[in-house]
C-alpha positions in Angstrom: 17.2 65.1 -161.3 15.2 68.2 -161.0 12.2 68.4 -158.7 9.3 69.1 -161.2 7.7 65.5 -161.3 8.3 65.1 -158.0 6.4 68.2 -156.9 3.4 68.3 -159.5 2.8 64.6 -157.9 3.0 65.7 -154.4 -0.4 66.6 -153.5 -0.4 68.9 -150.3 -3.8 67.3 -149.5 -5.9 68.6 -146.4 -4.7 67.6 -142.6 -5.2 67.5 -139.3 -7.4 67.3 -136.3 -4.6 67.0 -133.2 -4.7 63.1 -132.3 -1.4 63.4 -131.1 1.4 60.3 -130.7 -0.6 59.2 -127.6 -3.0 58.0 -130.0 -0.8 57.3 -132.4 1.5 54.7 -129.8 -1.9 53.5 -128.1 -3.4 52.2 -131.1 -0.1 50.2 -132.1 -0.3 48.7 -128.5 -3.3 47.0 -129.0 -5.1 49.2 -126.5 -7.5 49.6 -129.4 -8.1 45.6 -129.4 -7.1 45.2 -133.2 -3.5 44.8 -132.4 -2.9 42.2 -129.8 0.5 41.8 -128.7 0.1 37.9 -128.8 -0.1 38.8 -132.5 3.0 39.7 -132.9 4.5 37.1 -130.9 4.5 34.8 -133.9 6.2 37.5 -136.2 9.9 37.5 -134.5 12.1 36.0 -137.0 15.1 38.0 -137.1 14.2 40.7 -134.6 16.0 42.7 -131.8 14.6 42.3 -128.6 15.6 45.4 -127.4 15.8 47.7 -130.3 15.9 51.2 -129.4 16.6 55.3 -131.1 19.9 55.3 -132.4 20.9 51.9 -132.1 22.6 50.4 -135.1 19.5 47.2 -136.2 21.0 44.1 -137.1 18.9 41.0 -137.9 19.8 38.3 -135.5 19.3 35.9 -138.7 19.9 36.7 -142.6 16.9 37.8 -144.3 15.4 39.0 -147.7 13.4 41.5 -147.9 11.4 42.0 -151.3 11.8 46.0 -152.4 10.1 48.0 -155.4 12.9 50.0 -156.6 12.0 53.0 -158.8 15.0 52.8 -161.4 15.7 56.6 -162.6 16.9 57.2 -165.9 19.3 59.7 -164.5 21.1 57.1 -162.6 20.0 53.7 -163.6 20.0 50.8 -161.1 23.3 48.8 -160.9 23.5 45.5 -158.6 27.0 46.4 -158.5 26.1 49.8 -156.3 28.2 49.4 -153.0 24.7 50.8 -151.4 23.3 47.2 -152.1 26.7 45.5 -150.4 26.4 48.0 -147.2 22.8 47.7 -146.5 23.2 43.7 -146.2 26.8 44.0 -144.2 25.1 46.5 -141.9 21.7 45.2 -141.2 21.9 41.3 -142.1 19.3 42.2 -144.6 19.4 41.6 -148.3 17.1 43.7 -150.4 15.4 41.3 -153.1 15.2 44.3 -155.5 12.0 44.5 -158.1 13.3 47.1 -160.5 10.5 49.5 -162.4 11.5 52.0 -164.3 10.5 55.5 -163.2 8.3 56.5 -166.1 6.1 53.2 -165.3 6.4 53.3 -161.6 2.9 54.0 -160.4 1.0 51.7 -163.0 3.4 48.8 -162.3 2.7 49.5 -158.4 -0.7 49.4 -159.2 -0.8 46.0 -161.0 1.5 44.1 -158.8 -0.6 44.8 -155.6 -3.7 44.4 -157.4 -2.3 41.1 -158.3 -1.4 40.1 -154.7 2.6 40.5 -156.2 3.9 43.0 -154.5 7.0 42.8 -152.7 7.2 43.7 -149.0 8.3 46.9 -149.1 6.8 49.6 -151.5 8.7 53.2 -151.2 8.3 55.9 -153.0 4.5 56.3 -152.7 3.0 59.7 -152.5 -0.1 60.2 -150.5 -2.9 59.8 -151.6 -1.7 57.0 -154.2 -2.3 54.5 -150.7 -5.8 55.3 -150.7 -6.3 53.0 -153.8 -5.2 49.8 -152.2 -6.8 50.5 -148.1 -10.1 48.8 -149.2 -8.7 45.5 -150.8 -6.4 44.9 -147.3 -3.7 44.6 -149.4 -1.5 47.1 -147.7 -0.9 47.5 -143.6 -2.3 50.0 -141.6 1.0 50.6 -140.6 -0.5 53.4 -137.6 -0.7 50.3 -135.5 2.2 49.2 -135.7 4.5 52.3 -134.9 5.3 50.7 -131.8 7.9 49.4 -133.5 9.5 52.1 -134.9 11.4 53.8 -132.2 13.5 56.1 -134.6 10.1 57.1 -136.1 7.9 57.9 -133.3 11.0 60.1 -131.7 11.0 62.2 -135.0 7.2 62.6 -134.8 7.2 63.4 -131.5 10.3 66.0 -131.5 9.3 67.7 -134.6 5.5 67.7 -133.4 4.4 65.9 -136.6 0.9 64.6 -135.3 -1.1 67.2 -136.9 0.8 66.1 -140.2 0.0 62.9 -139.6 -3.5 63.2 -138.7 -4.0 64.6 -142.7 -3.0 61.2 -144.3 -5.5 59.0 -142.0 -8.8 57.1 -143.2 -12.1 57.1 -142.4 -11.4 54.6 -139.9 -8.7 56.6 -137.9 -5.6 54.6 -139.5 -3.0 55.7 -141.7 -1.6 53.2 -144.2 1.5 55.5 -145.1 4.9 55.6 -143.6 5.7 58.9 -144.7 9.6 60.8 -144.8 9.6 63.5 -142.1 11.1 66.5 -142.3 11.9 68.5 -139.3 11.7 72.1 -141.7 9.7 72.9 -144.8 11.9 72.4 -147.6 10.9 74.9 -150.4 12.3 74.3 -154.2 11.2 76.8 -156.2 11.1 80.9 -156.9 12.0 83.5 -159.5 15.7 83.6 -160.7 16.6 87.2 -162.0 19.6 88.5 -164.2 21.5 90.2 -161.0 23.8 91.7 -163.8 20.9 93.7 -165.6 19.6 94.4 -162.4 23.0 96.5 -161.1 23.1 98.1 -164.5 19.9 99.7 -164.5 20.4 100.2 -160.7 17.4 98.0 -159.5 17.3 96.2 -156.2 16.5 92.3 -156.0 12.6 92.3 -155.3 11.4 91.2 -152.2 7.5 91.5 -152.1 5.7 90.6 -155.5 4.9 94.4 -155.9 8.7 95.0 -156.0 8.6 92.0 -158.9 5.8 94.0 -161.0 8.5 97.3 -160.5 11.2 95.7 -161.8 9.6 94.1 -164.6 8.0 97.5 -165.9 11.6 98.7 -165.5 13.0 95.7 -167.7 10.2 96.4 -170.0 10.9 100.4 -170.8 14.4 99.2 -171.1 14.1 96.6 -173.1 10.6 97.4 -174.7 11.0 94.7 -177.7 11.5 91.9 -174.9 9.1 90.2 -172.3 11.2 90.9 -169.1 10.0 87.5 -167.6 9.6 84.2 -169.8 8.5 80.7 -167.7 8.4 77.0 -167.6 7.2 74.1 -166.2 3.9 74.1 -168.0 4.2 70.5 -170.0 3.6 67.0 -168.2 1.6 68.6 -165.6 -1.8 69.1 -164.9 -1.1 72.6 -164.0 0.9 74.9 -166.4 3.5 77.0 -165.0 3.0 74.6 -161.8 5.6 76.4 -160.5 5.0 79.7 -160.7 1.4 79.5 -159.6 2.7 77.5 -156.4 4.9 79.8 -155.1 2.8 82.8 -156.2 0.0 80.8 -154.7 2.0 80.5 -151.1 2.3 84.2 -151.4 -1.6 85.0 -151.3 -2.0 82.2 -148.9 -4.1 79.6 -151.6 -3.0 76.2 -153.0 -2.2 76.6 -156.6 -0.1 75.0 -159.5 1.4 72.0 -158.1 0.3 72.5 -154.9 -3.0 72.9 -156.1 -6.2 71.0 -154.5 -9.9 71.6 -155.2 -10.5 71.6 -151.3 -9.2 74.4 -149.0 -10.0 75.4 -145.3 -11.2 78.0 -144.4 -10.1 79.1 -140.8 -11.9 81.7 -139.9 -15.4 80.6 -141.3 -14.2 76.9 -140.0 -15.1 75.2 -142.7 -13.5 73.8 -146.2 -14.3 75.6 -149.1 -13.7 75.5 -152.5 -10.2 76.8 -153.4 -10.9 79.3 -156.2 -14.1 80.7 -154.5 -11.5 82.3 -152.3 -11.0 86.3 -152.5 -7.0 85.8 -152.9 -7.6 82.6 -155.3 -8.7 85.5 -157.6 -6.4 88.4 -156.5 -3.9 86.2 -157.9 -5.2 85.9 -161.3 -5.5 89.5 -161.4 -1.9 89.3 -160.7 -0.8 87.5 -163.4 -3.2 88.6 -165.6 -2.0 92.2 -165.3 2.0 91.0 -165.7 0.6 89.2 -169.3 -1.8 92.0 -170.4 1.2 94.7 -169.6 3.9 92.2 -172.2 5.8 91.7 -168.7 5.3 87.7 -168.8 5.3 86.0 -172.1 2.0 84.4 -172.8 3.7 81.4 -174.1 5.1 80.4 -170.4 2.0 78.8 -170.1 2.4 76.7 -173.3 6.1 76.1 -174.1 8.5 73.3 -173.4 10.9 74.2 -170.8 14.2 73.8 -173.2 12.4 76.8 -174.9 11.9 78.8 -172.2 15.6 78.4 -171.0 16.5 79.5 -174.6 15.0 82.4 -174.0 16.8 83.4 -171.2 20.1 82.6 -172.4 19.5 84.4 -176.0 18.6 87.3 -173.6 15.1 87.4 -175.1 14.1 87.5 -171.3 15.7 88.2 -167.9 13.6 86.1 -165.2 12.5 83.0 -164.7 11.1 80.4 -162.1 14.0 78.3 -160.8 15.1 75.5 -158.4 18.6 75.8 -156.7 19.5 73.2 -159.1 18.4 74.7 -162.0 19.7 77.6 -161.6 23.1 76.3 -160.8 23.4 73.6 -163.6 21.5 74.9 -166.4 21.0 78.8 -166.1 24.4 80.1 -164.5 26.5 77.4 -166.4 25.6 77.9 -170.0 24.5 81.8 -169.2 28.3 82.0 -168.5 29.5 80.4 -171.2 27.3 82.6 -173.4 27.0 85.9 -172.2 30.0 87.8 -171.1 29.8 89.3 -167.3 26.2 87.4 -166.6 25.3 87.0 -163.3 21.8 85.2 -162.4 20.6 84.9 -158.5 17.5 83.0 -157.0 15.7 84.8 -154.7 13.5 83.8 -151.5 9.7 83.6 -153.0 8.5 86.8 -152.6 5.9 88.1 -149.8 2.2 88.8 -150.8 -0.9 89.2 -148.9 0.0 86.2 -147.1 3.1 87.6 -145.2 6.1 85.6 -144.4 4.6 82.1 -144.9 5.2 78.6 -146.6 2.1 76.3 -147.5 1.2 74.0 -144.2 1.3 70.0 -144.7 5.1 70.0 -146.7 7.0 68.7 -143.8 5.8 64.6 -145.1 7.5 63.5 -148.3 6.5 60.3 -150.3 7.2 57.4 -148.1 6.4 53.4 -147.7 3.6 51.3 -147.8 4.0 47.9 -146.3 2.3 44.8 -148.0 -0.3 42.7 -146.3 2.2 39.7 -147.3 4.8 41.2 -144.6 2.7 41.1 -142.0 1.4 37.7 -142.3 5.1 36.5 -142.8 6.8 35.7 -139.2 9.7 38.4 -140.0 7.6 41.3 -139.6 8.8 42.8 -137.0 12.4 42.7 -138.4 10.7 44.0 -141.0 9.6 47.3 -139.7 12.5 47.4 -137.4 14.8 47.6 -140.6 12.4 50.2 -142.1 12.9 52.2 -138.8 16.6 52.0 -139.2 17.2 52.7 -142.7 14.6 55.3 -143.1 14.1 56.9 -139.9 17.2 56.5 -137.9 20.0 59.7 -137.9 22.4 56.6 -139.2 20.5 55.3 -141.7 19.6 58.3 -143.4 23.2 59.9 -143.7 24.3 56.4 -144.5 21.8 56.6 -148.0 22.3 60.1 -148.3 26.5 60.4 -148.3 27.3 56.6 -148.2 30.2 55.3 -146.4 32.3 57.8 -144.0 36.0 57.2 -145.6 35.2 55.8 -148.9 32.3 58.2 -150.4 32.7 61.1 -148.3 34.5 62.4 -145.0 33.1 64.5 -142.3 34.4 67.3 -140.3 32.0 68.8 -137.9 28.7 69.0 -139.5 30.4 69.5 -143.0 30.2 66.8 -145.3 32.7 66.8 -148.3 32.7 63.8 -150.6 36.0 62.4 -151.7 37.9 63.6 -154.1 37.2 61.7 -157.4 33.4 61.8 -156.8 30.8 64.2 -158.1 27.6 64.8 -157.0 24.2 66.2 -159.3 27.3 68.1 -161.4 29.6 69.4 -158.1 32.9 68.2 -160.1 31.7 68.1 -163.4 35.7 66.4 -164.3 35.3 63.4 -161.7 35.4 60.5 -162.6 32.8 58.7 -160.2 29.2 59.7 -159.5 28.0 59.1 -155.9 24.5 58.5 -157.6 25.5 56.7 -160.8 28.3 54.6 -159.5 27.6 54.1 -155.8 24.1 54.1 -155.7 23.8 56.7 -152.6 21.3 59.7 -152.8 18.9 57.4 -154.4 15.4 59.0 -154.7 13.7 56.0 -153.1 15.7 56.0 -150.1 16.8 60.0 -149.4 14.4 62.0 -148.1 13.3 63.9 -145.1 15.5 64.1 -142.0 17.0 66.6 -139.8 17.6 70.6 -141.2 21.1 69.6 -140.1 21.2 66.8 -142.7 19.0 67.6 -145.6 20.8 71.2 -145.5 24.2 69.3 -145.5 24.4 68.4 -149.4 22.9 72.2 -150.5 25.0 74.7 -152.3 26.3 78.0 -151.2 22.8 79.7 -153.5 20.8 77.1 -152.0 21.2 77.5 -148.3 20.7 80.9 -148.7 17.6 80.3 -149.9 16.9 77.8 -147.9 18.1 79.7 -144.3 15.5 82.3 -145.5 12.5 80.4 -146.1 13.1 78.0 -143.3 12.3 81.6 -141.3 8.8 81.6 -142.7 5.6 80.3 -140.8 4.2 77.1 -141.9 0.5 78.1 -142.6 -1.9 75.8 -140.6 -2.9 72.6 -141.2 -6.3 71.6 -142.4 -8.3 69.8 -140.2 -8.4 66.3 -140.9 -11.4 64.9 -143.2 -10.9 61.4 -144.6 -13.6 59.9 -146.8 -14.8 56.7 -146.5 -14.5 54.4 -150.0 -17.7 55.3 -150.9 -17.5 59.0 -150.8 -14.0 58.6 -152.4 -15.2 56.8 -155.2 -18.2 59.9 -155.6 -15.6 62.4 -154.9 -13.1 61.5 -157.6 -16.1 61.6 -160.3 -16.4 65.1 -159.5 -13.1 66.0 -158.6 -11.4 65.8 -162.6 -14.4 68.0 -164.4 -14.1 70.1 -161.2 -10.4 70.6 -161.5 -10.4 70.6 -165.2 -12.5 73.6 -165.6 -11.0 75.3 -162.7 -7.0 74.9 -164.8 -8.9 76.3 -167.9 -10.5 79.1 -166.7 -7.7 80.1 -164.8 -5.5 80.1 -168.2 -8.2 81.8 -169.8 -8.7 84.9 -167.1 -5.1 85.4 -166.8 -4.1 85.0 -170.6 -7.0 87.8 -170.6 -8.7 85.8 -173.2 -12.1 86.1 -170.6 -12.7 89.0 -169.1 -12.9 89.4 -165.1 -16.1 90.6 -165.2 -17.3 87.0 -165.8 -15.7 85.6 -162.7 -19.3 85.3 -161.0 -20.2 83.1 -164.1 -17.1 81.2 -164.0 -18.2 80.4 -160.3 -21.6 79.2 -161.6 -20.2 77.0 -164.1 -18.3 75.5 -161.1 -21.8 74.9 -159.2 -22.8 73.3 -162.4 -20.3 70.7 -161.7 -21.2 69.6 -158.1 -18.6 72.0 -156.3 -21.0 72.6 -153.6 -21.7 69.0 -153.4 -18.0 67.8 -153.2 -17.4 70.8 -150.6 -20.6 69.5 -148.6 -19.2 65.8 -148.6 -15.6 67.0 -147.3 -17.7 69.2 -144.4 -19.3 65.9 -143.6 -16.1 64.3 -143.5 -14.3 66.7 -141.5 -17.1 66.6 -139.1 -17.4 62.8 -138.4 -13.5 62.5 -137.9 -13.9 65.2 -135.2 -16.5 63.7 -133.3 -15.2 60.1 -133.6 -11.7 61.1 -132.8 -11.8 64.3 -130.8 
């Protein structure tokens, strides 16, 4: 279950004027007149009277809630999972699962919502997917009702997540998705290098991109017939080499690869700009172009299948590749150890670039839950949100979804979690007869995300812990001011967005691969203008000004 699909869909979009929790709670308690408390007086069936932070939610009468569920082929859904049984035992809620294959999830979700057949809860939704369902009134403006969710509110306040939440507000000032909440940004990808080869050549692990260049040059001198680096994550994604572009872009302070967005905020100019017009974007392109031109980076990196890239690494045709912690351990290291005697490979913290020790802003929100308007009409609405609050946002609920049942699937000593003997998680014990995901349903991507750093890091391998602890020290870049578009503007923006994005990706690759000279960069900017670049930028700046004026 690597994160490639996860990150490519996850669009770290624009974010935030500082509206704050006060507004959030005020909206919910009806001070704007939209949600009078008496509206909820008939929606208390099954609800707890004084539900508080840290309290176990237990419906006062048995409830059944319909929930869309993403059936992941890595751990196919089973009715026999302990997860379902234990949810009912603890909360009094039985989940009526509407199971949809992973490959069809987004399409099927749209069809169900459009036809009015959506289940009450629609998790595993990545912003901005919810925007498509706002104008029809099919989903609940959940920001109006978060006063029913004490754990959610407490985390927003404690972790100062108000700016991130502002990033998903719509032009009416409300947001329609309950996102997963992270205490800290969790980084996913970086470079992995053959450290045994580096040791042999007396080379240190690089900490900056300039040092990466030097290491690749040294490897090329020693192995002139090989590309020191080959890469992957170029298929099934709009932006080839999506991981490499994402973390290299981060080092330059720009959105690229899986994090690419046409629109970026220029804090100095205090306005939105088109991303490739930033000087740092061009510098990033020039750096990659240099690696390709000097035969330090395999040009097939931008077209090949993942398996091809990995095979080159295992066959020692290359020594450097993009990685995430899971691929590092389960794929690269495991297979290299079998094939190449004495081989060692390590993943390094993202090398530093011109932007310094930063991570992109907006990364503390994860995919989340939409609530169907049918749920709002039901007399169980309050209990439904209390249940969501416990399962997705309480410390106990998060621990349960991730690790399962203490004494049955895991034991805990101090802050350390240990799977019970005979249970494996993502290959942690290849010989174990049982698997936490496949056989019990825990660590399911539909329910398991976000939380305190202590809980998020509780499942890290030693490699990942080392990597994440280092990345967690870095400063999150400022979150963009909120700039939600009205529905008519959104339609117009969509018409402009796609051709501009396609043109950007095509030409970014042409420049990197040397198929277009850098002397034509200005001409490329002109081509973007011809595709309504300025009109798109103006639309977003107008939306930002309007939101600031209306919401302060």
